[in-house]
N, C-alpha and C positions, 0 to 999 in steps of 0.2 A: 509567568508561565502561560497565560492566555495567548500571548503573541506566539509563543513556541508551539502551542497546540494548533493555532491557526496556520502557522507555517507547515507543520507536519501534515495537517489535513490538505493543504494546497498541494503538497508533494504527493500524497496518496492519490488525490484526484488527478494529478498530472500522470501518474503511473497508469491509472485506469483509462485516462484519455489515450495514452499510447496503445494500451491493450485494445481499446475500442476501435482504433484505426487499423489494427492488424488482428482481426479475429481468427486468423488461421492458426495462430500458435497459442499454446498454453503457457502462461507466465509462471515463473518460479517465485511464488509469494514468500516462502521462507527466506530465499536469498535476498529479495527486495527488503524484507523486514530487517534482515541482518544489517544491510547497508544503511537503512534509515535509522536504525537504533544507534549506530555509531555517530550519526549526525544530530540526533535528537535524544540526548541522554536522559531527559526528564521522563521518558516513557520506556517501559521495558520492551524488549523484542517481541515478547508474547502479546502484549497489548497492541503493538503496531501490526502484528500479523493478523490479529482478530479484526482490527479496523480495516485492513486491506481486504480481508475476506468479506466483510460487511459491504464495503463499497463495490467490490467486484460482483458479489451476489446481486446487489440491487440493480446493477447495470447489465446483468445477464452475461457476464464475462467468464471465461474459463481459466483455470489455473491448475498447477500441479503442486504437490507437496503438502 
């Protein structure tokens, strides 16, 4: 499961990297969490959404949802 968590965090950070490159738009974190939850079934969609918000907040990125 540790490898799965590392892969999930890498994907969350990749999403944040994309958002950082285009700060003009607000990202739909619930939609991103939904997609990631389908690929990383060991974590709930709610857990993934909270982690996305944590990473985006730490980087000063904007989102909707």
